[in-house]
N, C-alpha and C positions, 0 to 999 in steps of 0.2 A: 562385578555387577551381576545381579541375578538374571537368569535366562528370561524371565518375564519382562524385565525392564528392557532388555535387548530387543525383544519382539515389539514392544511398544514403540521404541525408537525407530525400528525398521519400518513399522506401519506409518509413523509420522513422516518419515522421509519419502515413502512411496506416495502418500497423500500430497505432500508438498510438490513432488515432481509432477503429479497429475495436474495440480492447480496451476503450476507454472506453465505446463504445456497447454492447458486450456486458455490461460491468459495470453500466451503468445499467438494463439490462433484467432484471437479477436481482431476484427478488421474495423477500422474507423469508417463510419458512414460519411457520405458527402456532407460538409458542414452546412450547405444550404438546405432549408426545409424541403422535405419531399411533400408531394401532394397528399399522401396518406398520413403524414405526421399530425397528431393532434396536440402535442405538447409544445408550449411556447416558452419553455424554461431552458436553463443551461443543461448541457450534458454532464454526465458523471464520468470520472476516471478513477481507476484504482491506483492509489499512491502506495508504492512499496518502498519502505525505508529499512535499511539494514544498519544497526548501530550496536555498540557494546552493550551487553546486558545490563550493566550497572547504570547506564544512562537512558534506558528505554522509557522509564516513567517520565523523565524530563521531556523527551521528544514527543511522547503521547500527549502530554499537557500542552506543549507548544502547538501541536497540530489542532487541538481543540479550538484555538483562537482563530482558525480559518474555517469555521463552521463545519468541521468534520464531526458528524453525528454518530458514526459507527466506525469503530476500528477494533482490530484484534491483533494480539502480539503472540508470536510463536518463537520459542527458544530454538537456537540454531548454533552451528559452529562452522568454522571455515573448512575448506576442502584440502588445504595444503597439509602435507605430511609434516610430522615433527622434525624430520631431518631437513626438509626444505626451510622450515621456519628458523631452525637453529643456524643454518647456513647463512640466512639473510639477517640474522641477529634479531629476530622477532620472537614473540611468545604467542602461544595459542590462547586467545581470549574468547570466552563465550559470547555469542552474538544473540540479538533478538531481531526478528523480522516483523515489522509493523505493517499490517495491511489496513489502509484507510480509504474510505470512499469520499471523494472531494469533488466539488463542482468545478467545471472547466474554468469559470471566471476567477477562481481562487488559486489555481495551480501555480501561476508565475510568482505570486507573492509568497506562497508556502515554500516553493523550491528555493527562492532567494533567501528566506529566513533560515531554512535548513542549511543551505550552503554557508551562510554567515556563522551559524552555530558550529558547523563541522570544523570551521577554521579557527574559531576563537575559544572553544571550550576544551579544557584539558581532558584527554582521553575521550573526546566527543566526536571523533571522526566517524564518517559513515558514508553510505551510498543511498541515493534516492532517485526514483524514476517513476513514470506513470505509464499505465496501460489503459487505452480508451475502452469504454464499454459501448457496445453497439446498441444495447437496449436494456430496459428494466421492465419486468412484468408488473404492471399495476401502478396506478397513480399514487396510491397510498404508500407503496414501497418506495417509489421515487421520492415522494415527499419526505419520508423518514430518512433515507440515505443522503438526501441533499440538504437536510436540515431546513426545509422550507415548510412553514406552517400550513399554508394553503397553496395548492397548485392549480393554476388556471388552465382551462382547456380552451382551445380555439373553437369558435363556432363556424361550422361550414356555411359559407354564404352562397 
């Protein structure tokens, strides 16, 4: 592998670690509306799905059916050493991590569909979990990420 490729991979790993650290530090707000809240829509969560690379397009298409308007996929690989994998009788398969923004009201259905596909598709196993977002800057950005055409704001009475 060329030295340049090793540096790119190292940079991607460092960026991924930073993103995961930032995602872990997000704290879910109180589910009741605060007095300062102007949004009357569902909150967003970051759905993180880890699957075999050859099945990633299938899972991205599946997630689109749950009004996921923005998602990105990153190539990855497991952390187990080759010795450990051979000891367990496993092989090292390349993975893809899919980051998707999904509305809170769609999460249970999406996770249930993913779990079903993980169990029924050959070589389709994976892991999926969500990380709550505490805020999104801008009504337009929220509308895009939540796949909502118009976002209503509450009027202060």
